N, C-alpha and C positions, 0 to 999 in steps of 0.2 A: 312545814314542808311546802315547797313551791309547786303549784299545780301546773300540769301540762297546758291547760287552757290559758292561764295567766302568761306563761312563757311564750305560747304561740301568739297571743295578742301583742305582747311586748315586741317580739321579733318582727311582727308585721309593721308596727309603728316605727321601729328602728329602720326598717327598709324603706318605708314610705316617707318618713320624717314629717308626717302629717296625720293627726287623729282622724280628720275627715276622710282622707284617702284610705287610711287603714280600715275605717268603719265600712266604707263602700266596698272594699275588697273582701272583707269578712262578712258583709251583709248583716251587720248588727248596728245598734245605736252607738254613737261616740261615747255616751255616758257609761255604757257597759264596759268599754275598753278602759275608760278612766278609773272605774271602780277596781278593775283587776290590777292596773298599774299602781294605784294607791295601796292595794294589798301587798304587792311585791315590795314597794318602798318601805312599808311597815315591817315586813318580814326581814328585809335585808338591812334595815336601819340606815338607809342612805337614799338621797334623791337620785332618780334615774334619768329624768327628763328636765330640760329647761325650756320654758316657753318664751319666745321673744317676738319682735315685730316681723322677723323674716321666717318665723315658723318654729318648729321643734328641733332642738339639738340634744344630744346625749351628754350627760355628765361623765366624769371619769368612771364612776361606778357603772353607769349605763353602757359605756363602751365595753367594759369588761364583761358585763352580762350579755350584751349583744353577741360578742365573739363566742362565748360559751353556749348561748342559746341555740345557735345554728347547729353545732355539733350534737347537743343534747336532743334536739328535735329530730335530727336525722337518725340518731341511735334509737330513739323511741319509735319512730316509724318502722325501722328495721325489726325491732322486737315485735311490733304489731303484725308485721308481715310473717315472721316466723311462727307466731301463734296461729295465724290464719292457715299457714302451711300444715301445722299439726292437726287442724280441723278439716283439712282437705278442701279448703275453700277456693284454691287456685286464683288468688287475687294478688295484688302487689304492684309496686312501681319499679321500673328499671331506668337507671340513669346512665345514658351512654354518651361518650365523647368520641367523635369520629373525624377522620380527615374528610374534607369536602369531596375529594375525588372518589370516595367509596359509596356515597349516598345513593345516587341515582341507580347504579348498576348492581348494588349489593345490599346495602342497608335497608333502603325503602321497600323493595319487594319482599325481603325477609320479614320485616316487621309487619307489613301489611298481611302476610300469611299468618303470622302469629296472632294478630288482632282478630282474625276470623276464628282461629282455634281457641283462643283464650280471651274472650271479650271483656273480662274483668281486669285484665292487665292494663297498666298505664305506662307511658314511656316519656321520658324527658331526654331530648337529643340536643347536644351541643356540638359545635364545630371548633376544632382546635388542632394545633400542630402536635407532633408526637411528644415533644418535651412538655407541653402543657397538659397533655393527657396523663403523663406519668404523675405530674403534680396533683392533678385532680383525683386520680385513683388513690394516691396516698392520703389526701385530705378527707376522702370519703364523699366528695361531691359527685363522683362518678363511680359506677359499679363495673362498667365494662369499657374498654378502650378498643378502637378499631382504626388502624392507621397504617400508612406505608413506613417501613423501616423503623419500627419502634426500637428505641435504645434498650440495650440489655442491662437489667438490674436484678440483683438477687431477690428483691421483694416484689418484682413484677413477673407474673407467670404468663408465659406465652401458651395459650390454650390450643391455638391452631394457626397455621400460616399457609399462604398460597403465593405462588410466583406467577407474575404476568409479564409478558414481553412489552417493551416500549415501542411505540410507533411515532413517527413524525406526523403531526396533525396540522392541516392547513385549509385555507379556502379553496374552493373548486377551481378557481382561475389562477392559483399560484403556480409558478414555473415548475415546482416539484410534484404537482398533483398527478401527473401522468407517469411518474417513476414506479418501477416495480419494487425497488428498495432504495434506501437512502443511507449514506455513510455519514459518520460524524465529520469527516473532512469536508464533505459537501455541505452539511448544515452550517459549518463555520463560515461559509461564504454568503449566508443569508441572514436576515434579521430573525432572531429567535426570541421567544417569550418564555421566561422561566419563573418558578416560584422563588421565594426568598432564600437566602443562603442558609437559614436555620432548618430548612426542610430536608429530610432524608433523601428525597428523590433528586433534589438539586445536588446534594453532596455526592450521591452515587454517579450522577452524570459527570461531575467535575473530576472524580477519580478516574473514570473511564477515559475521559478526554486527556487527562494528564499522562496516563499510561501510553496513550497513542501519540503523545507529543503535539496535541491539538489544543489551541486556546479558543474557548467559547465565550464570547462577550455578549451578554443579553442586551437586546435593544430595549426590552421591557422586563422589569423585575417586580412581581407582585405576589402577595400571599393569597389573593383571592382567585379561586378557580373560575368563578363567573367572569371576572375581569379578564383573565387569560383567554377564555373562550370568546368573549366579546371582541377582543383585539384580533384574534384569528379570524373571526367571522367577517371583520371589516378589512381583512387583507393586510394587517399590520405586521404579521410575522408567522413563524412556525412554532407550534407547541411540541413538547416531547413528553408523551403521556401514554399510559396503557389505554387501549381502545375503550375499555369499560367506562373510563371517565368522560368520554365524549360519544357514547353509544347513541344517545338520543339525537344529537346533532348530525351524526353520520347517517342514521336511519332516515332522517328528514332530507338528506343530501344537502345539508348546509355546510358541512365540513367533510373532508376526506382524510383517512388515516393510511399512511404508507409504512410498511415494516422497515425497521432499521436493518442494516446489513448484519448477517449472523455474527455473534460474539462481539458486536460493537459496544454493547452496553449491558451491564448486569441486569437481570430481570428485576422488576419492581416486586418487593416482598410486602404482602399485606399481613399484618399481625393482629390477632385477636387476643386480648390480654385482660387480666384482672390483678387486683392487689392480693398478695399471698396471705396476708394476716387478717383476713376478714371472712366471717362465715357468710355463705351465700344463701339467699332465699330461693324458694321454688321459682319465682319469677325470673331471677337472674340466671339460675341454672337452665331454665327452659330457653331463655334467650340465647345463652351460650351454645346450647345444643343446636338450635336452629341456625345460628350464624356459622358454627363449625361445619354443618352440613353444606351450607352455601359456599363456604371457602373450599371445601373438598371438591365440590362440583366445578369450581373455577379451575382448580388444579388438575382435575381429571374430566375434561369436557367429554360429552357423549360423542362416539365415533359414528 
């Protein structure tokens, strides 16, 4: 039977493609890794690694084992977390994939509070588009997804949603900075900065513009929120975002957000979701509960 330790060592070597780097990451001697990989090769009856002048490469058998090892190690970690749950240890890891625009105003403060309440929990946070989040939930590399306009699928459960109004966001000296509200027709006369066409927020904006008979041609098209904000800070154009995504910059009076005219654009929908066919650990359930509370607070702000 293949041991979990040997599989973990092999997986680390497969990722690093170097015994020395893998040993440094695992904080063990390279010879200890070599012994475990020799044992794996003996058990499987096939070589897993090839050593050459440019370093280590995987054989065909090694590639097959590497692909399976990641899934097996994730499943093993989940079993360990569930056993810890049974013992009431309140430990575990949560893997989250989120849209960049929800990090500063929603995800970061929620996880910071969780970290204080449950100091034994660990979090892995990735940034991805809604489509990529669905892929990673299905693969098991993510436990929770949090993004704008998540696509609907039978195997993806929307746990909670909130709706936020869009604003036009710009530098303080922009011609629109003093407006009480901005229409899409007005925005079409200015240089605008938009996310890529695969993003749900961009698609919602284009649907609204099409219904109004308005053509919006972005001067800048980028998937990176930080790039969008940097362009706006330098006066390059106008962003169209929920204020939460630029709350820090607006508080510092680096940018200003102006409401869009009523009914000009459908609200941004933030969705919290999980994969339907996976048992959740205490850590994942606790994180879902906290994020659900945070989303409800966004949807029902204090009066």
